[in-house]
Structures are given as C-alpha cells and as structure tokens.
PyMOL Python script that loads the backbone (N, CA, C, O; Angstrom):
from pymol import cmd

cmd.read_pdbstr("""\
ATOM      1  N   MET A   1       0.813  -1.201   0.000  1.00  0.00           N
ATOM      2  CA  MET A   1       0.000   0.000   0.000  1.00  0.00           C
ATOM      3  C   MET A   1       0.850   1.257   0.000  1.00  0.00           C
ATOM      4  O   MET A   1       0.479   2.255  -0.617  1.00  0.00           O
ATOM      5  N   ALA A   2       1.970   1.222   0.674  1.00  0.00           N
ATOM      6  CA  ALA A   2       2.842   2.387   0.720  1.00  0.00           C
ATOM      7  C   ALA A   2       3.368   2.732  -0.666  1.00  0.00           C
ATOM      8  O   ALA A   2       3.563   3.905  -0.985  1.00  0.00           O
ATOM      9  N   LYS A   3       3.597   1.709  -1.492  1.00  0.00           N
ATOM     10  CA  LYS A   3       4.072   1.968  -2.840  1.00  0.00           C
ATOM     11  C   LYS A   3       3.049   2.746  -3.646  1.00  0.00           C
ATOM     12  O   LYS A   3       3.412   3.666  -4.380  1.00  0.00           O
ATOM     13  N   ASN A   4       1.782   2.395  -3.523  1.00  0.00           N
ATOM     14  CA  ASN A   4       0.739   3.096  -4.265  1.00  0.00           C
ATOM     15  C   ASN A   4       0.629   4.544  -3.846  1.00  0.00           C
ATOM     16  O   ASN A   4       0.461   5.419  -4.696  1.00  0.00           O
ATOM     17  N   SER A   5       0.721   4.817  -2.561  1.00  0.00           N
ATOM     18  CA  SER A   5       0.618   6.203  -2.108  1.00  0.00           C
ATOM     19  C   SER A   5       1.819   7.007  -2.568  1.00  0.00           C
ATOM     20  O   SER A   5       1.679   8.192  -2.870  1.00  0.00           O
ATOM     21  N   ASN A   6       3.007   6.393  -2.630  1.00  0.00           N
ATOM     22  CA  ASN A   6       4.184   7.095  -3.136  1.00  0.00           C
ATOM     23  C   ASN A   6       4.051   7.388  -4.624  1.00  0.00           C
ATOM     24  O   ASN A   6       4.441   8.460  -5.086  1.00  0.00           O
ATOM     25  N   LYS A   7       3.499   6.436  -5.376  1.00  0.00           N
ATOM     26  CA  LYS A   7       3.297   6.650  -6.807  1.00  0.00           C
ATOM     27  C   LYS A   7       2.321   7.790  -7.039  1.00  0.00           C
ATOM     28  O   LYS A   7       2.549   8.640  -7.900  1.00  0.00           O
ATOM     29  N   ASN A   8       1.243   7.813  -6.281  1.00  0.00           N
ATOM     30  CA  ASN A   8       0.258   8.886  -6.423  1.00  0.00           C
ATOM     31  C   ASN A   8       0.866  10.231  -6.056  1.00  0.00           C
ATOM     32  O   ASN A   8       0.593  11.240  -6.706  1.00  0.00           O
ATOM     33  N   LYS A   9       1.680  10.243  -5.030  1.00  0.00           N
ATOM     34  CA  LYS A   9       2.330  11.477  -4.604  1.00  0.00           C
ATOM     35  C   LYS A   9       3.252  11.990  -5.707  1.00  0.00           C
ATOM     36  O   LYS A   9       3.262  13.185  -6.004  1.00  0.00           O
ATOM     37  N   ASN A  10       4.038  11.078  -6.321  1.00  0.00           N
ATOM     38  CA  ASN A  10       4.929  11.474  -7.402  1.00  0.00           C
ATOM     39  C   ASN A  10       4.157  11.963  -8.618  1.00  0.00           C
ATOM     40  O   ASN A  10       4.576  12.919  -9.271  1.00  0.00           O
ATOM     41  N   LYS A  11       3.038  11.323  -8.932  1.00  0.00           N
ATOM     42  CA  LYS A  11       2.217  11.759 -10.058  1.00  0.00           C
ATOM     43  C   LYS A  11       1.685  13.161  -9.818  1.00  0.00           C
ATOM     44  O   LYS A  11       1.661  13.985 -10.732  1.00  0.00           O
ATOM     45  N   ASN A  12       1.255  13.435  -8.586  1.00  0.00           N
ATOM     46  CA  ASN A  12       0.734  14.760  -8.274  1.00  0.00           C
ATOM     47  C   ASN A  12       1.819  15.813  -8.391  1.00  0.00           C
ATOM     48  O   ASN A  12       1.560  16.916  -8.873  1.00  0.00           O
ATOM     49  N   GLN A  13       3.032  15.492  -7.957  1.00  0.00           N
ATOM     50  CA  GLN A  13       4.125  16.455  -8.057  1.00  0.00           C
ATOM     51  C   GLN A  13       4.482  16.714  -9.509  1.00  0.00           C
ATOM     52  O   GLN A  13       4.743  17.857  -9.886  1.00  0.00           O
ATOM     53  N   THR A  14       4.497  15.674 -10.330  1.00  0.00           N
ATOM     54  CA  THR A  14       4.839  15.812 -11.734  1.00  0.00           C
ATOM     55  C   THR A  14       3.741  16.559 -12.482  1.00  0.00           C
ATOM     56  O   THR A  14       4.030  17.341 -13.389  1.00  0.00           O
ATOM     57  N   ALA A  15       2.495  16.328 -12.113  1.00  0.00           N
ATOM     58  CA  ALA A  15       1.367  16.937 -12.801  1.00  0.00           C
ATOM     59  C   ALA A  15       1.305  18.443 -12.566  1.00  0.00           C
ATOM     60  O   ALA A  15       0.762  19.175 -13.394  1.00  0.00           O
ATOM     61  N   GLN A  16       1.845  18.907 -11.467  1.00  0.00           N
ATOM     62  CA  GLN A  16       1.793  20.323 -11.145  1.00  0.00           C
ATOM     63  C   GLN A  16       2.976  21.042 -11.786  1.00  0.00           C
ATOM     64  O   GLN A  16       4.063  21.106 -11.211  1.00  0.00           O
ATOM     65  N   LYS A  17       2.756  21.575 -12.970  1.00  0.00           N
ATOM     66  CA  LYS A  17       3.800  22.302 -13.679  1.00  0.00           C
ATOM     67  C   LYS A  17       3.723  23.765 -13.279  1.00  0.00           C
ATOM     68  O   LYS A  17       2.643  24.294 -13.016  1.00  0.00           O
ATOM     69  N   PRO A  18       4.884  24.415 -13.235  1.00  0.00           N
ATOM     70  CA  PRO A  18       4.864  25.830 -12.854  1.00  0.00           C
ATOM     71  C   PRO A  18       4.203  26.677 -13.931  1.00  0.00           C
ATOM     72  O   PRO A  18       4.231  26.343 -15.115  1.00  0.00           O
ATOM     73  N   ASN A  19       3.623  27.749 -13.504  1.00  0.00           N
ATOM     74  CA  ASN A  19       3.012  28.697 -14.426  1.00  0.00           C
ATOM     75  C   ASN A  19       4.109  29.648 -14.892  1.00  0.00           C
ATOM     76  O   ASN A  19       4.439  30.613 -14.202  1.00  0.00           O
ATOM     77  N   LEU A  20       4.675  29.369 -16.076  1.00  0.00           N
ATOM     78  CA  LEU A  20       5.808  30.138 -16.565  1.00  0.00           C
ATOM     79  C   LEU A  20       5.368  31.278 -17.466  1.00  0.00           C
ATOM     80  O   LEU A  20       4.387  31.175 -18.202  1.00  0.00           O
ATOM     81  N   ALA A  21       6.123  32.373 -17.387  1.00  0.00           N
ATOM     82  CA  ALA A  21       5.908  33.471 -18.319  1.00  0.00           C
ATOM     83  C   ALA A  21       6.468  33.056 -19.679  1.00  0.00           C
ATOM     84  O   ALA A  21       7.238  32.100 -19.775  1.00  0.00           O
ATOM     85  N   VAL A  22       6.084  33.767 -20.710  1.00  0.00           N
ATOM     86  CA  VAL A  22       6.512  33.425 -22.066  1.00  0.00           C
ATOM     87  C   VAL A  22       8.035  33.439 -22.172  1.00  0.00           C
ATOM     88  O   VAL A  22       8.623  32.526 -22.751  1.00  0.00           O
ATOM     89  N   HIS A  23       8.676  34.465 -21.620  1.00  0.00           N
ATOM     90  CA  HIS A  23      10.135  34.544 -21.732  1.00  0.00           C
ATOM     91  C   HIS A  23      10.820  33.406 -20.974  1.00  0.00           C
ATOM     92  O   HIS A  23      11.888  32.948 -21.380  1.00  0.00           O
ATOM     93  N   GLU A  24      10.216  32.950 -19.883  1.00  0.00           N
ATOM     94  CA  GLU A  24      10.783  31.819 -19.143  1.00  0.00           C
ATOM     95  C   GLU A  24      10.664  30.520 -19.940  1.00  0.00           C
ATOM     96  O   GLU A  24      11.572  29.689 -19.933  1.00  0.00           O
ATOM     97  N   THR A  25       9.550  30.363 -20.616  1.00  0.00           N
ATOM     98  CA  THR A  25       9.359  29.183 -21.467  1.00  0.00           C
ATOM     99  C   THR A  25      10.375  29.182 -22.604  1.00  0.00           C
ATOM    100  O   THR A  25      10.952  28.144 -22.924  1.00  0.00           O
ATOM    101  N   LEU A  26      10.589  30.329 -23.204  1.00  0.00           N
ATOM    102  CA  LEU A  26      11.575  30.429 -24.282  1.00  0.00           C
ATOM    103  C   LEU A  26      12.988  30.125 -23.771  1.00  0.00           C
ATOM    104  O   LEU A  26      13.762  29.440 -24.440  1.00  0.00           O
ATOM    105  N   GLU A  27      13.310  30.631 -22.603  1.00  0.00           N
ATOM    106  CA  GLU A  27      14.626  30.352 -22.016  1.00  0.00           C
ATOM    107  C   GLU A  27      14.801  28.860 -21.757  1.00  0.00           C
ATOM    108  O   GLU A  27      15.862  28.297 -22.023  1.00  0.00           O
ATOM    109  N   LEU A  28      13.761  28.228 -21.239  1.00  0.00           N
ATOM    110  CA  LEU A  28      13.841  26.787 -20.995  1.00  0.00           C
ATOM    111  C   LEU A  28      14.022  26.015 -22.299  1.00  0.00           C
ATOM    112  O   LEU A  28      14.756  25.028 -22.342  1.00  0.00           O
ATOM    113  N   HIS A  29      13.360  26.461 -23.353  1.00  0.00           N
ATOM    114  CA  HIS A  29      13.536  25.808 -24.650  1.00  0.00           C
ATOM    115  C   HIS A  29      14.980  25.955 -25.137  1.00  0.00           C
ATOM    116  O   HIS A  29      15.539  25.029 -25.725  1.00  0.00           O
ATOM    117  N   GLU A  30      15.573  27.109 -24.891  1.00  0.00           N
ATOM    118  CA  GLU A  30      16.961  27.318 -25.292  1.00  0.00           C
ATOM    119  C   GLU A  30      17.899  26.402 -24.505  1.00  0.00           C
ATOM    120  O   GLU A  30      18.804  25.794 -25.077  1.00  0.00           O
ATOM    121  N   VAL A  31      17.682  26.307 -23.209  1.00  0.00           N
ATOM    122  CA  VAL A  31      18.509  25.432 -22.378  1.00  0.00           C
ATOM    123  C   VAL A  31      18.313  23.977 -22.792  1.00  0.00           C
ATOM    124  O   VAL A  31      19.271  23.206 -22.847  1.00  0.00           O
ATOM    125  N   LEU A  32      17.075  23.611 -23.081  1.00  0.00           N
ATOM    126  CA  LEU A  32      16.784  22.257 -23.530  1.00  0.00           C
ATOM    127  C   LEU A  32      17.535  21.932 -24.820  1.00  0.00           C
ATOM    128  O   LEU A  32      18.085  20.839 -24.961  1.00  0.00           O
ATOM    129  N   THR A  33      17.560  22.860 -25.743  1.00  0.00           N
ATOM    130  CA  THR A  33      18.272  22.662 -27.004  1.00  0.00           C
ATOM    131  C   THR A  33      19.761  22.443 -26.767  1.00  0.00           C
ATOM    132  O   THR A  33      20.367  21.570 -27.388  1.00  0.00           O
ATOM    133  N   VAL A  34      20.349  23.225 -25.879  1.00  0.00           N
ATOM    134  CA  VAL A  34      21.770  23.079 -25.559  1.00  0.00           C
ATOM    135  C   VAL A  34      22.035  21.722 -24.911  1.00  0.00           C
ATOM    136  O   VAL A  34      23.016  21.058 -25.248  1.00  0.00           O
ATOM    137  N   LYS A  35      21.183  21.311 -23.998  1.00  0.00           N
ATOM    138  CA  LYS A  35      21.361  20.024 -23.320  1.00  0.00           C
ATOM    139  C   LYS A  35      21.196  18.858 -24.289  1.00  0.00           C
ATOM    140  O   LYS A  35      21.915  17.863 -24.194  1.00  0.00           O
ATOM    141  N   GLN A  36      20.254  18.977 -25.220  1.00  0.00           N
ATOM    142  CA  GLN A  36      20.070  17.923 -26.216  1.00  0.00           C
ATOM    143  C   GLN A  36      21.298  17.817 -27.116  1.00  0.00           C
ATOM    144  O   GLN A  36      21.728  16.716 -27.459  1.00  0.00           O
ATOM    145  N   ALA A  37      21.856  18.957 -27.496  1.00  0.00           N
ATOM    146  CA  ALA A  37      23.062  18.947 -28.323  1.00  0.00           C
ATOM    147  C   ALA A  37      24.235  18.331 -27.557  1.00  0.00           C
ATOM    148  O   ALA A  37      25.021  17.574 -28.127  1.00  0.00           O
ATOM    149  N   ALA A  38      24.353  18.657 -26.265  1.00  0.00           N
ATOM    150  CA  ALA A  38      25.424  18.090 -25.437  1.00  0.00           C
ATOM    151  C   ALA A  38      25.269  16.579 -25.313  1.00  0.00           C
ATOM    152  O   ALA A  38      26.254  15.841 -25.345  1.00  0.00           O
ATOM    153  N   TYR A  39      24.038  16.128 -25.172  1.00  0.00           N
ATOM    154  CA  TYR A  39      23.770  14.691 -25.060  1.00  0.00           C
ATOM    155  C   TYR A  39      24.149  13.964 -26.349  1.00  0.00           C
ATOM    156  O   TYR A  39      24.805  12.923 -26.313  1.00  0.00           O
ATOM    157  N   LEU A  40      23.736  14.514 -27.472  1.00  0.00           N
ATOM    158  CA  LEU A  40      24.059  13.901 -28.753  1.00  0.00           C
ATOM    159  C   LEU A  40      25.568  13.892 -29.008  1.00  0.00           C
ATOM    160  O   LEU A  40      26.118  12.905 -29.498  1.00  0.00           O
ATOM    161  N   LYS A  41      26.224  14.992 -28.673  1.00  0.00           N
ATOM    162  CA  LYS A  41      27.674  15.080 -28.868  1.00  0.00           C
ATOM    163  C   LYS A  41      28.400  14.071 -27.987  1.00  0.00           C
ATOM    164  O   LYS A  41      29.342  13.420 -28.438  1.00  0.00           O
ATOM    165  N   ALA A  42      27.975  13.938 -26.747  1.00  0.00           N
ATOM    166  CA  ALA A  42      28.616  12.982 -25.840  1.00  0.00           C
ATOM    167  C   ALA A  42      28.473  11.557 -26.361  1.00  0.00           C
ATOM    168  O   ALA A  42      29.414  10.767 -26.287  1.00  0.00           O
ATOM    169  N   ASN A  43      27.307  11.232 -26.882  1.00  0.00           N
ATOM    170  CA  ASN A  43      27.111   9.891 -27.439  1.00  0.00           C
ATOM    171  C   ASN A  43      28.017   9.646 -28.634  1.00  0.00           C
ATOM    172  O   ASN A  43      28.570   8.556 -28.781  1.00  0.00           O
ATOM    173  N   MET A  44      28.171  10.641 -29.479  1.00  0.00           N
ATOM    174  CA  MET A  44      29.051  10.486 -30.638  1.00  0.00           C
ATOM    175  C   MET A  44      30.517  10.406 -30.209  1.00  0.00           C
ATOM    176  O   MET A  44      31.286   9.606 -30.741  1.00  0.00           O
ATOM    177  N   MET A  45      30.888  11.235 -29.250  1.00  0.00           N
ATOM    178  CA  MET A  45      32.287  11.262 -28.796  1.00  0.00           C
ATOM    179  C   MET A  45      32.670   9.964 -28.086  1.00  0.00           C
ATOM    180  O   MET A  45      33.815   9.521 -28.179  1.00  0.00           O
ATOM    181  N   GLU A  46      31.734   9.365 -27.390  1.00  0.00           N
ATOM    182  CA  GLU A  46      32.033   8.113 -26.690  1.00  0.00           C
ATOM    183  C   GLU A  46      32.434   7.025 -27.690  1.00  0.00           C
ATOM    184  O   GLU A  46      33.311   6.207 -27.410  1.00  0.00           O
ATOM    185  N   GLU A  47      31.791   7.024 -28.846  1.00  0.00           N
ATOM    186  CA  GLU A  47      32.096   6.013 -29.853  1.00  0.00           C
ATOM    187  C   GLU A  47      33.515   6.135 -30.396  1.00  0.00           C
ATOM    188  O   GLU A  47      34.132   5.127 -30.741  1.00  0.00           O
ATOM    189  N   ILE A  48      34.038   7.357 -30.475  1.00  0.00           N
ATOM    190  CA  ILE A  48      35.370   7.522 -31.062  1.00  0.00           C
ATOM    191  C   ILE A  48      36.480   7.627 -30.021  1.00  0.00           C
ATOM    192  O   ILE A  48      37.661   7.537 -30.354  1.00  0.00           O
ATOM    193  N   ALA A  49      36.096   7.818 -28.759  1.00  0.00           N
ATOM    194  CA  ALA A  49      37.106   7.914 -27.698  1.00  0.00           C
ATOM    195  C   ALA A  49      37.757   6.553 -27.472  1.00  0.00           C
ATOM    196  O   ALA A  49      37.082   5.523 -27.462  1.00  0.00           O
ATOM    197  N   LYS A  50      39.066   6.563 -27.293  1.00  0.00           N
ATOM    198  CA  LYS A  50      39.798   5.313 -27.087  1.00  0.00           C
ATOM    199  C   LYS A  50      40.200   5.118 -25.626  1.00  0.00           C
ATOM    200  O   LYS A  50      40.321   3.985 -25.159  1.00  0.00           O
ATOM    201  N   ASP A  51      40.405   6.205 -24.916  1.00  0.00           N
ATOM    202  CA  ASP A  51      40.829   6.136 -23.521  1.00  0.00           C
ATOM    203  C   ASP A  51      39.666   5.740 -22.618  1.00  0.00           C
ATOM    204  O   ASP A  51      38.579   6.314 -22.698  1.00  0.00           O
ATOM    205  N   LYS A  52      39.908   4.753 -21.760  1.00  0.00           N
ATOM    206  CA  LYS A  52      38.874   4.225 -20.863  1.00  0.00           C
ATOM    207  C   LYS A  52      38.345   5.304 -19.909  1.00  0.00           C
ATOM    208  O   LYS A  52      37.137   5.427 -19.710  1.00  0.00           O
ATOM    209  N   ASP A  53      39.259   6.079 -19.326  1.00  0.00           N
ATOM    210  CA  ASP A  53      38.850   7.133 -18.384  1.00  0.00           C
ATOM    211  C   ASP A  53      38.043   8.225 -19.089  1.00  0.00           C
ATOM    212  O   ASP A  53      37.062   8.738 -18.551  1.00  0.00           O
ATOM    213  N   LEU A  54      38.471   8.561 -20.283  1.00  0.00           N
ATOM    214  CA  LEU A  54      37.735   9.570 -21.046  1.00  0.00           C
ATOM    215  C   LEU A  54      36.336   9.089 -21.376  1.00  0.00           C
ATOM    216  O   LEU A  54      35.382   9.865 -21.306  1.00  0.00           O
ATOM    217  N   LYS A  55      36.200   7.827 -21.732  1.00  0.00           N
ATOM    218  CA  LYS A  55      34.872   7.268 -22.018  1.00  0.00           C
ATOM    219  C   LYS A  55      33.963   7.361 -20.793  1.00  0.00           C
ATOM    220  O   LYS A  55      32.774   7.654 -20.919  1.00  0.00           O
ATOM    221  N   GLN A  56      34.524   7.110 -19.604  1.00  0.00           N
ATOM    222  CA  GLN A  56      33.723   7.218 -18.376  1.00  0.00           C
ATOM    223  C   GLN A  56      33.241   8.647 -18.156  1.00  0.00           C
ATOM    224  O   GLN A  56      32.092   8.873 -17.776  1.00  0.00           O
ATOM    225  N   ILE A  57      34.118   9.595 -18.396  1.00  0.00           N
ATOM    226  CA  ILE A  57      33.750  11.005 -18.235  1.00  0.00           C
ATOM    227  C   ILE A  57      32.647  11.373 -19.222  1.00  0.00           C
ATOM    228  O   ILE A  57      31.694  12.066 -18.866  1.00  0.00           O
ATOM    229  N   ILE A  58      32.780  10.909 -20.456  1.00  0.00           N
ATOM    230  CA  ILE A  58      31.792  11.207 -21.480  1.00  0.00           C
ATOM    231  C   ILE A  58      30.452  10.564 -21.131  1.00  0.00           C
ATOM    232  O   ILE A  58      29.404  11.187 -21.301  1.00  0.00           O
ATOM    233  N   ARG A  59      30.478   9.325 -20.645  1.00  0.00           N
ATOM    234  CA  ARG A  59      29.230   8.647 -20.244  1.00  0.00           C
ATOM    235  C   ARG A  59      28.541   9.411 -19.114  1.00  0.00           C
ATOM    236  O   ARG A  59      27.321   9.577 -19.114  1.00  0.00           O
ATOM    237  N   LYS A  60      29.345   9.874 -18.150  1.00  0.00           N
ATOM    238  CA  LYS A  60      28.781  10.632 -17.036  1.00  0.00           C
ATOM    239  C   LYS A  60      28.137  11.923 -17.543  1.00  0.00           C
ATOM    240  O   LYS A  60      27.049  12.296 -17.102  1.00  0.00           O
ATOM    241  N   ASP A  61      28.809  12.595 -18.463  1.00  0.00           N
ATOM    242  CA  ASP A  61      28.265  13.815 -19.048  1.00  0.00           C
ATOM    243  C   ASP A  61      26.960  13.528 -19.778  1.00  0.00           C
ATOM    244  O   ASP A  61      26.012  14.308 -19.691  1.00  0.00           O
ATOM    245  N   ALA A  62      26.910  12.405 -20.500  1.00  0.00           N
ATOM    246  CA  ALA A  62      25.686  12.029 -21.213  1.00  0.00           C
ATOM    247  C   ALA A  62      24.554  11.752 -20.229  1.00  0.00           C
ATOM    248  O   ALA A  62      23.418  12.171 -20.456  1.00  0.00           O
ATOM    249  N   ARG A  63      24.855  11.051 -19.141  1.00  0.00           N
ATOM    250  CA  ARG A  63      23.825  10.774 -18.117  1.00  0.00           C
ATOM    251  C   ARG A  63      23.303  12.065 -17.512  1.00  0.00           C
ATOM    252  O   ARG A  63      22.097  12.230 -17.331  1.00  0.00           O
ATOM    253  N   ASN A  64      24.221  12.990 -17.195  1.00  0.00           N
ATOM    254  CA  ASN A  64      23.806  14.269 -16.610  1.00  0.00           C
ATOM    255  C   ASN A  64      22.945  15.072 -17.579  1.00  0.00           C
ATOM    256  O   ASN A  64      21.954  15.684 -17.181  1.00  0.00           O
ATOM    257  N   SER A  65      23.329  15.066 -18.841  1.00  0.00           N
ATOM    258  CA  SER A  65      22.552  15.785 -19.847  1.00  0.00           C
ATOM    259  C   SER A  65      21.166  15.166 -19.997  1.00  0.00           C
ATOM    260  O   SER A  65      20.168  15.880 -20.093  1.00  0.00           O
ATOM    261  N   LYS A  66      21.109  13.847 -20.017  1.00  0.00           N
ATOM    262  CA  LYS A  66      19.816  13.162 -20.153  1.00  0.00           C
ATOM    263  C   LYS A  66      18.903  13.479 -18.965  1.00  0.00           C
ATOM    264  O   LYS A  66      17.704  13.698 -19.134  1.00  0.00           O
ATOM    265  N   LYS A  67      19.482  13.500 -17.770  1.00  0.00           N
ATOM    266  CA  LYS A  67      18.706  13.829 -16.570  1.00  0.00           C
ATOM    267  C   LYS A  67      18.178  15.270 -16.654  1.00  0.00           C
ATOM    268  O   LYS A  67      17.020  15.539 -16.337  1.00  0.00           O
ATOM    269  N   ALA A  68      19.042  16.178 -17.083  1.00  0.00           N
ATOM    270  CA  ALA A  68      18.638  17.585 -17.209  1.00  0.00           C
ATOM    271  C   ALA A  68      17.533  17.735 -18.243  1.00  0.00           C
ATOM    272  O   ALA A  68      16.600  18.515 -18.050  1.00  0.00           O
ATOM    273  N   ILE A  69      17.635  16.992 -19.339  1.00  0.00           N
ATOM    274  CA  ILE A  69      16.606  17.046 -20.387  1.00  0.00           C
ATOM    275  C   ILE A  69      15.249  16.630 -19.817  1.00  0.00           C
ATOM    276  O   ILE A  69      14.238  17.292 -20.052  1.00  0.00           O
ATOM    277  N   LYS A  70      15.240  15.539 -19.073  1.00  0.00           N
ATOM    278  CA  LYS A  70      13.977  15.070 -18.474  1.00  0.00           C
ATOM    279  C   LYS A  70      13.406  16.102 -17.510  1.00  0.00           C
ATOM    280  O   LYS A  70      12.203  16.363 -17.511  1.00  0.00           O
ATOM    281  N   GLU A  71      14.271  16.687 -16.689  1.00  0.00           N
ATOM    282  CA  GLU A  71      13.802  17.673 -15.711  1.00  0.00           C
ATOM    283  C   GLU A  71      13.239  18.914 -16.395  1.00  0.00           C
ATOM    284  O   GLU A  71      12.217  19.451 -15.968  1.00  0.00           O
ATOM    285  N   ILE A  72      13.899  19.366 -17.447  1.00  0.00           N
ATOM    286  CA  ILE A  72      13.419  20.537 -18.169  1.00  0.00           C
ATOM    287  C   ILE A  72      12.096  20.230 -18.861  1.00  0.00           C
ATOM    288  O   ILE A  72      11.181  21.053 -18.851  1.00  0.00           O
ATOM    289  N   GLN A  73      11.995  19.051 -19.459  1.00  0.00           N
ATOM    290  CA  GLN A  73      10.758  18.683 -20.135  1.00  0.00           C
ATOM    291  C   GLN A  73       9.577  18.623 -19.173  1.00  0.00           C
ATOM    292  O   GLN A  73       8.444  18.913 -19.555  1.00  0.00           O
ATOM    293  N   GLU A  74       9.842  18.248 -17.934  1.00  0.00           N
ATOM    294  CA  GLU A  74       8.761  18.222 -16.932  1.00  0.00           C
ATOM    295  C   GLU A  74       8.262  19.625 -16.599  1.00  0.00           C
ATOM    296  O   GLU A  74       7.113  19.799 -16.192  1.00  0.00           O
ATOM    297  N   LEU A  75       9.116  20.612 -16.771  1.00  0.00           N
ATOM    298  CA  LEU A  75       8.728  22.002 -16.456  1.00  0.00           C
ATOM    299  C   LEU A  75       7.971  22.659 -17.599  1.00  0.00           C
ATOM    300  O   LEU A  75       7.178  23.576 -17.383  1.00  0.00           O
ATOM    301  N   LEU A  76       8.219  22.188 -18.815  1.00  0.00           N
ATOM    302  CA  LEU A  76       7.600  22.835 -19.969  1.00  0.00           C
ATOM    303  C   LEU A  76       6.131  22.458 -20.118  1.00  0.00           C
ATOM    304  O   LEU A  76       5.732  21.335 -19.810  1.00  0.00           O
ATOM    305  N   PRO A  77       5.332  23.409 -20.592  1.00  0.00           N
ATOM    306  CA  PRO A  77       3.909  23.119 -20.800  1.00  0.00           C
ATOM    307  C   PRO A  77       3.685  22.157 -21.952  1.00  0.00           C
ATOM    308  O   PRO A  77       2.542  21.812 -22.255  1.00  0.00           O
TER     309      PRO A  77
END
""", "prot")
cmd.dss("prot")
cmd.show_as("cartoon", "prot")
cmd.util.cbc("prot")
cmd.orient("prot")
C-alpha cells in the first residue's frame, strides 16, 4: 500500500507544472536545445574515444545531460 501512495504522490508532483511566463518558457527551450546537443555530442564522442577514463567522463556527461533534459521537459507546458 505504501508503494501506491508514493506513486500517487509522485504523479501529483509531476502533474503540477509551474506557471511560466513566455520569456521563461523560451529560455527553458533554449537550455533544452543546448542540453540535447550536449547529449548527442557525448554519445558520438564516446564512440570515437579510445581512452577508458575519457569514455567514463563522457558517459557521465551524457547521463547528466539526459537527466537535465527530463527535468526541463517536466517544467515545460
């Protein structure tokens, strides 16, 4: 039962999007575009990187970008 109440709580938090002004929405779209480009670039760079440590750094950057993309998308109308 606790799982269901947590799921409902998370749904309610996600469903409540902030009331953004037009300029704020545009700014978020710009940030989203930059994060999407960073994510795509990291994925491409990982394929050509040969150093193991560098690949880890690139993967971490891709994960962070993907997380940021999801968070920004939740804010957008």
